[in-house]
C-alpha positions in Angstrom: 8.2 10.7 -9.2 8.3 14.5 -9.5 10.0 16.1 -6.5 7.9 18.8 -4.5 9.6 22.2 -3.9 10.2 21.3 -0.3 11.8 17.9 -1.0 13.9 19.5 -3.7 15.7 21.4 -0.9 16.8 18.2 0.8 20.3 17.2 0.0 20.4 14.0 2.3 17.7 12.7 4.4 15.0 10.3 5.0 11.3 10.5 3.8 8.9 8.7 6.2 5.5 8.0 4.6 2.7 7.1 6.9 -0.9 6.2 5.9 -3.7 6.8 8.3 -6.0 4.2 6.9 -6.7 0.8 8.3 -7.8 -1.0 5.1 -4.9 0.3 2.8 -1.3 -0.1 2.9 2.1 1.2 1.4 4.8 -1.0 0.0 7.7 -0.8 -2.4 8.0 -3.2 -5.3 8.9 -3.7 -8.9 7.1 -1.0 -10.9 7.9 -1.6 -14.6 5.7 -4.6 -15.4 2.0 -4.2 -14.8 2.0 -8.0 -14.3 3.6 -7.4 -10.9 0.4 -5.5 -9.7 -1.9 -8.1 -11.1 0.1 -10.9 -9.6 0.2 -9.2 -6.1 -3.6 -8.7 -6.1 -4.2 -12.2 -7.2 -2.0 -13.7 -4.5 -3.4 -11.5 -1.8 -7.0 -12.3 -2.9 -6.3 -16.0 -2.8 -4.3 -15.8 0.5 -7.0 -13.6 2.3 -10.3 -14.2 0.5 -13.6 -12.5 1.2 -16.3 -14.6 3.0 -13.6 -16.8 4.5 -15.0 -19.1 7.2 -14.5 -17.9 10.7 -14.3 -14.2 9.9 -16.4 -12.3 12.5 -15.9 -8.6 11.4 -18.4 -8.4 8.6 -20.5 -5.4 9.5 -19.0 -3.2 6.8 -19.1 -5.9 4.2 -17.3 -9.0 3.2 -14.2 -7.2 2.0 -13.5 -5.3 5.3 -11.7 -7.8 7.4 -9.7 -9.2 4.5 -8.7 -5.5 3.8 -7.6 -5.1 7.4 -5.5 -8.3 7.2 -3.8 -7.4 3.9 -3.0 -3.9 5.3 -1.4 -5.5 8.4 0.7 -7.8 6.2 2.1 -5.0 4.2 2.1 -2.1 6.6 1.2 1.5 6.9 4.6 3.2 6.5 7.7 3.4 4.4 11.1 5.0 5.2 12.9 5.9 2.0 16.3 7.7 1.6 16.4 11.0 -0.1 19.3 12.5 -2.0 19.6 15.7 -3.9 15.9 16.4 -3.5 14.6 13.0 -4.8 13.7 9.7 -3.3 16.4 7.3 -3.7 14.5 4.3 -5.0 16.0 1.4 -6.8 16.0 1.3 -10.6 12.9 -0.7 -10.9 11.2 0.3 -7.5 8.0 2.2 -7.2 5.8 3.2 -4.2 2.5 1.4 -4.1 -0.5 2.7 -2.4 -2.8 -0.3 -2.0 -6.4 0.1 -1.3 -7.6 -3.4 -0.2 -11.4 -2.6 -0.1 -13.5 -3.5 -3.2 -16.6 -2.0 -1.9 -17.2 1.1 0.2 -18.8 1.2 3.6 -22.5 0.4 2.9 -23.6 2.7 5.7 -21.3 5.6 4.5 
């Protein structure tokens, strides 16, 4: 992650990231192997499938309610320590922006 000019001025602090989106999420995870992203996607797709029985919110497509559930499970914010102008992530950590919709709003 390349620090921004504003972040580079911070010697010690906290970075609060907040996502204003109801079908996406933010999370930290291992970021070296691309298999992690694939495995996360596969797990969430099995745990919260599209067209699941009993889902009522389908006006925006079969992926909309599953996306809201996945976003609720992972969350919309992160709090990350900052030191010497950089996020202080673990050696293998990366910030994931997870968009859980596969299709857009059919009316939009």
